[in-house]
DRENLUM-675771 format. One line per 8 residues: number of its first residue (from 1); their letters; for each residue x, y, z of C-alpha. Coordinates in steps of 0.001 Angstrom, whole numbers. Layout:
NUM) A) X Y Z; ... $
//
This chain:
1) XXXXXXXX) 39978 -43880 -3558; 36673 -45694 -3005; 35018 -43979 -5920; 37274 -45839 -8360; 36424 -49285 -7000; 33253 -50402 -8758; 33673 -54137 -8224; 30630 -54267 -5939 $
9) XXXXXXXX) 28436 -52062 -8112; 26282 -53645 -10807; 25940 -52176 -14284; 22249 -51682 -13568; 23052 -49548 -10518; 25546 -47481 -12475; 23097 -46957 -15333; 20374 -45993 -12869 $
17) XXXXXXXX) 22640 -43461 -11154; 23512 -41897 -14506; 19803 -41728 -15382; 18985 -40050 -12070; 21588 -37380 -12826; 20239 -36959 -16353; 16648 -36589 -15171; 17627 -33955 -12614 $
25) XXXXXXXX) 19506 -32015 -15281; 16526 -32193 -17617; 14215 -30889 -14893; 16449 -27857 -14523; 16544 -27358 -18294; 12751 -27468 -18448; 12600 -24578 -15980; 15099 -22449 -17870 $
33) XXXXXXXX) 13470 -19411 -19505; 14184 -19069 -23203; 15615 -15655 -24011; 15322 -14213 -27489; 18581 -12999 -29022; 19269 -11182 -32259; 20685 -13813 -34585; 22893 -11465 -36560 $
41) XXXXXXXX) 24737 -10139 -33508; 27628 -11765 -31648; 27350 -13109 -28122; 30701 -11653 -27099; 34109 -10425 -28215; 36912 -9994 -25689; 40666 -9529 -25663; 42904 -11268 -23135 $
49) XXXXXXXX) 46547 -12083 -22511; 47769 -15503 -23635; 51059 -17424 -23643; 52074 -18371 -27183; 55466 -19229 -28699; 57237 -18502 -25407; 55837 -15011 -24971; 52725 -13165 -23827 $
57) XXXXXXXX) 50462 -12079 -26683; 46999 -10612 -27155; 44297 -13147 -27910; 40814 -12349 -29186; 37896 -14565 -28173; 34866 -14425 -30446; 31669 -16095 -29229; 29032 -16558 -31901 $
65) XXXXXXXX) 25365 -16480 -31014; 24530 -20041 -32003; 21989 -22868 -32096; 23155 -24488 -28875; 24829 -27709 -27810; 23233 -30857 -29208; 24157 -32852 -26087; 21984 -30427 -24147 $
73) XXXXXXXX) 19093 -30841 -26570; 19244 -34638 -26574; 20272 -35595 -23040; 20260 -32402 -20963; 23956 -31630 -21383; 26799 -31624 -18852; 26186 -31229 -15123; 28309 -28076 -14738 $
81) XXXXXXXX) 27399 -26225 -17943; 24644 -23733 -18737; 25964 -22175 -21911; 22554 -22922 -23408; 21400 -19849 -21454; 22990 -17866 -24269; 21104 -19550 -27107; 17674 -18938 -28587 $
89) XXXXXXXX) 16185 -22407 -28377; 13009 -21570 -30271; 14616 -20671 -33594; 17488 -21789 -35803; 20325 -19526 -36870; 20911 -19670 -40605; 24156 -19780 -42557; 23524 -16205 -43659 $
97) XXXXXXXX) 23091 -15048 -40048; 26324 -16751 -38975; 28116 -15059 -41839; 26630 -11690 -40860; 27857 -12206 -37290; 31338 -12936 -38588; 31292 -9916 -40879; 30486 -7802 -37832 $
105) XXXXXXXX) 33811 -8960 -36407; 35676 -8159 -39597; 34032 -4756 -39937; 34204 -3933 -36223; 30440 -3427 -36027; 29197 -3264 -32452; 32731 -3351 -31006; 34012 -715 -28605 $
113) XXXXXXXX) 37406 -712 -30340; 36917 1313 -33514; 40371 277 -34803; 39804 -3454 -34346; 41911 -5545 -36741; 42285 -9321 -36540; 45884 -8994 -37715; 46703 -7561 -34286 $
121) XXXXXXXX) 45948 -10902 -32605; 48262 -13893 -33140; 45711 -16181 -31464; 42001 -16118 -32332; 39332 -18195 -30576; 36070 -18863 -32408; 33432 -20377 -30123; 29754 -21143 -30594 $
129) XXXXXXXX) 28583 -22209 -27114; 28834 -25796 -28302; 30666 -27717 -31013; 31916 -25748 -33998; 32341 -29034 -35884; 28725 -30159 -35508; 26802 -29103 -38591; 23524 -29249 -36639 $
137) XXXXXXXX) 24864 -26421 -34461; 26569 -24376 -37172; 26571 -25189 -40866; 29700 -26396 -42639; 29247 -23521 -45102; 29404 -20973 -42286; 32477 -22645 -40739; 34275 -22704 -44071 $
145) XXXXXXXX) 33385 -19062 -44709; 34880 -18074 -41356; 38127 -19963 -41930; 38453 -18793 -45513; 38175 -15265 -44159; 40726 -15964 -41421; 43195 -17227 -44013; 43527 -13681 -45316 $
153) XXXXXXXX) 44863 -12419 -41957; 48530 -13357 -41847; 48905 -11783 -38411; 46760 -14623 -37073; 49011 -17592 -36306; 46651 -19944 -34488; 42888 -20402 -34319; 41288 -22214 -31388 $
161) XXXXXXXX) 37844 -23807 -31663; 35876 -26270 -29523; 34040 -29486 -30303; 32817 -32641 -28662; 34928 -35617 -29680; 32270 -37355 -31793; 32083 -34414 -34199; 35812 -34491 -34966 $
169) XXXXXXXX) 35463 -36323 -38266; 37523 -36470 -41440; 34851 -34471 -43260; 34621 -31735 -40633; 38386 -31266 -40399; 38892 -31391 -44155; 36203 -28701 -44510; 38528 -26353 -42629 $
177) XXXXXXXX) 41861 -27643 -43935; 40740 -27031 -47527; 40561 -23266 -46947; 42872 -22503 -44022; 46674 -22735 -43960; 47422 -21750 -40355; 47499 -23681 -37093; 44147 -24890 -35780 $
185) XXXXXXXX) 43719 -26156 -32224; 40550 -28025 -31297; 39513 -28050 -27644; 37779 -31287 -26629; 35931 -31739 -23347; 37557 -34825 -21874; 36684 -33786 -18290; 37940 -37071 -16793 $
193) XXXXXXXX) 39484 -40267 -18127; 37672 -42188 -15395; 34520 -43465 -17109; 32422 -43448 -13942; 33352 -39864 -13071; 32963 -38662 -16657; 29543 -40261 -17196; 27923 -39804 -13776 $
201) XXXXXXXX) 29605 -36735 -12247; 30035 -34757 -15470; 27221 -36428 -17424; 29411 -36081 -20491; 27718 -38645 -22697; 30958 -40195 -23966; 30968 -43713 -22569; 33956 -44910 -24621 $
209) XXXXXXXX) 37324 -43165 -24243; 38255 -44459 -27689; 36032 -41762 -29196; 38385 -39192 -27715; 41494 -41077 -28805; 40089 -41300 -32338; 39436 -37548 -32406; 43063 -36828 -31459 $
217) XXXXXXXX) 44243 -39189 -34190; 42139 -37452 -36853; 43310 -34001 -35772; 46965 -34999 -35983; 46417 -36574 -39382; 45600 -33074 -40657; 48313 -31393 -38562; 45718 -29851 -36258 $
225) XXXXXXXX) 46451 -29485 -32535; 44413 -31240 -29830; 43575 -29439 -26583; 42054 -31366 -23662; 39625 -29589 -21372; 39685 -31152 -17902; 36865 -30093 -15611; 38216 -29891 -12070 $
233) XXXXXXXX) 35906 -30917 -9218; 32646 -32146 -10676; 29696 -32837 -8397; 29841 -35819 -5994; 33644 -35727 -5523; 35574 -34623 -2446; 38269 -31974 -2882; 41044 -34558 -2587 $
241) XXXXXXXX) 39415 -36973 -5029; 38946 -34140 -7525; 42600 -33087 -7280; 43788 -36667 -7817; 41439 -37161 -10758; 42498 -33914 -12457; 46179 -34840 -12178; 45633 -38380 -13431 $
249) XXXXXXXX) 43418 -37186 -16284; 46043 -34622 -17308; 48733 -37299 -17505; 46379 -39649 -19354; 45617 -36937 -21912; 49295 -36270 -22501; 49775 -40009 -23003; 46919 -39883 -25543 $
257) XXXXXXXX) 49065 -37316 -27413; 47025 -34232 -26653; 49181 -31217 -27467; 47875 -29125 -24568; 45665 -29402 -21514; 43468 -26817 -19859; 42333 -27306 -16271; 38814 -25888 -16006 $
265) XXXXXXXX) 37757 -25409 -12364; 34016 -25840 -11997; 32135 -22560 -11846; 28462 -21944 -11168; 25936 -20980 -13812; 22191 -20690 -13371; 20145 -23804 -14156; 23101 -26195 -13966 $
273) XXXXXXXX) 23037 -29224 -11670; 26276 -28086 -10025; 24582 -24788 -9150; 21505 -26594 -7814; 23618 -28748 -5494; 25437 -25627 -4320; 22095 -24039 -3480; 21080 -26979 -1283 $
281) XXXXXXXX) 24467 -27180 448; 25747 -30264 -1379; 28529 -28671 -3396; 31320 -26132 -3060; 33331 -24740 -5956; 36992 -25870 -5887; 39580 -24065 -3802; 42214 -21999 -5579 $
289) XXXXXXXX) 44858 -23643 -3392; 43823 -26930 -5022; 44419 -25518 -8513; 48038 -24978 -7523; 48238 -28569 -6270; 47112 -29814 -9691; 49688 -27788 -11615; 52448 -28983 -9290 $
297) XXXXXXXX) 51186 -32563 -9520; 51314 -32509 -13317; 54683 -30761 -13462; 56134 -33257 -10963; 55029 -36194 -13115; 55949 -34732 -16500; 57896 -31473 -16641; 57264 -27767 -16759 $
305) XXXXXXXX) 57485 -27713 -20554; 53968 -29072 -20991; 51364 -26697 -22451; 49134 -26433 -19371; 46553 -23673 -18992; 44167 -22687 -16219; 40869 -21903 -17889; 38857 -18840 -16996 $
313) XXXXXXXX) 41621 -16679 -15551; 42924 -14036 -17956; 43194 -10266 -17937; 40471 -9258 -20331; 38954 -6344 -22183; 35383 -6865 -23341; 34703 -5258 -26714; 31165 -6538 -27179 $
321) XXXXXXXX) 28674 -8762 -25441; 27275 -9509 -22045; 30149 -10407 -19749; 31196 -6830 -19257; 27806 -5626 -18016; 27819 -7747 -14876; 25837 -10781 -13840; 22784 -8961 -12514 $
329) XXXXXXXX) 22355 -7202 -15853; 21875 -10540 -17628; 25249 -12171 -17941; 23689 -15206 -19589; 26889 -16964 -20652; 29346 -16600 -17802; 29236 -17867 -14216; 28133 -16053 -11094 $
337) XXXXXXXX) 30753 -17864 -9002; 34162 -19291 -9825; 36700 -21234 -7764; 37725 -19304 -4674; 39447 -19305 -1311; 38339 -16657 1183; 37586 -12970 793; 41055 -12103 2059 $
345) XXXXXXXX) 43187 -13956 -492; 41026 -14985 -3493; 41691 -11886 -5593; 45429 -12055 -4897; 45489 -15709 -5889; 43583 -15027 -9104; 46211 -12445 -10058; 48878 -15122 -9533 $
353) XXXXXXXX) 46942 -17488 -11799; 46734 -14814 -14494; 50511 -14389 -14318; 50917 -18155 -14645; 48694 -18206 -17733; 50875 -15535 -19326; 54162 -17340 -18594; 53578 -20990 -17545 $
361) XXXXXXXX) 55915 -20233 -14639; 54629 -22129 -11594; 56615 -19851 -9298; 53924 -17219 -9761; 51463 -19573 -8043; 53682 -19488 -4976; 53918 -15708 -4792; 51014 -15693 -2368 $
369) XXXXXXXX) 51705 -16600 1244; 49644 -19092 3217; 46510 -17224 4219; 45943 -17114 7974; 42190 -17076 7367; 41689 -20088 5071; 44843 -22098 4308; 44523 -24401 7308 $
377) XXXXXXXX) 40832 -24838 6601; 41628 -25906 3050; 44168 -28421 4330; 41481 -29843 6620; 39027 -30016 3717; 41558 -32067 1733; 41582 -34632 4543; 37863 -35294 4246 $
385) XXXXXXXX) 37134 -38827 3055; 33896 -40281 1738; 33586 -44043 2134; 30501 -44226 -58; 30799 -45353 -3659; 29710 -42925 -6352; 26324 -44585 -6915; 25439 -44340 -3224 $
393) XXXXXXXX) 26389 -40665 -3252; 24002 -40051 -6151; 21195 -41910 -4367; 21807 -40062 -1095; 21897 -36601 -2666; 19413 -36889 -5527; 17294 -39851 -4455; 16855 -43343 -5879 $
401) XX) 14287 -43300 -8644; 14790 -46837 -9795 $
//
């Protein structure tokens, strides 16, 4: 794959390409309207089906209205992400406001389920549209309050949170471990173990893979679980290159001792660079057929016992928040387009993916027959090669500013 060979590319060219991507992202951020949100109300609460301890269970996902990702504030953020759309960037949420949001969960305030009880959900996700372990995004006092509260719910067996690797520190993990006895899984955005792809295509801002390895080591030291998020098909990659990279990254993450991996097909959110390239005809979201290729590729190289999830595809019931009202009614957090095939088979395929996520049985991904409208087209798309190196692709699509 030509994109991997960087022997003829200078460090200056690589740095310039990364800067071009960053500047384009920042331009989009500058044009993003800032929406005011009530700081004492949650962004979203939803229930979905999840595979845990060899069975399908109900999982609750709680999204706090938060201060926003620091990577976005400093460097523009990742090329595919616009979660900052759901944050009030003109004001800071206080510890007291975070606690009030959490109490709304406990008390069922603003939820459509009047009998809501955390004990009914073995798996609880607590997200903040950024890193829950970064005290600049949410205070350590608020995090500890949340986990101290969760410790009282013995029906909850595992809590899943998210953080960038650099915020997984001894202090941050100990802050939770001191008050919580259950299983904690921390999702880390690895995206790709190829430095060039991770830094230019994803604009991740983690130029040293050892930061990720160190985060896994710290988590295991405290008996926490490490979950790797792998973004499938970033900008500038062909379909085939993206499939190969997702498989290789999955195997690399398992070799780094991640306990689980989640393949996250790129979706489109307003004001992201991925969405901008889609608008000008320079990007297509990944094919669902390709998602199946990745699962098979990982299973073939490891085994079907690995904890592998396909992010974004779960049967869900929205109890509070914006996802349930539809994109045109201000769905500020979630995408307006996800990975797809054609209009004939996409919905059927998504149902197969949901079944996979509830069982980890790859056979469900083969329940759908080859579509006579798009399967051959997808196979042709996989054959497309791009002889240009990654820097040249950036220059050709975004322009050379240096």
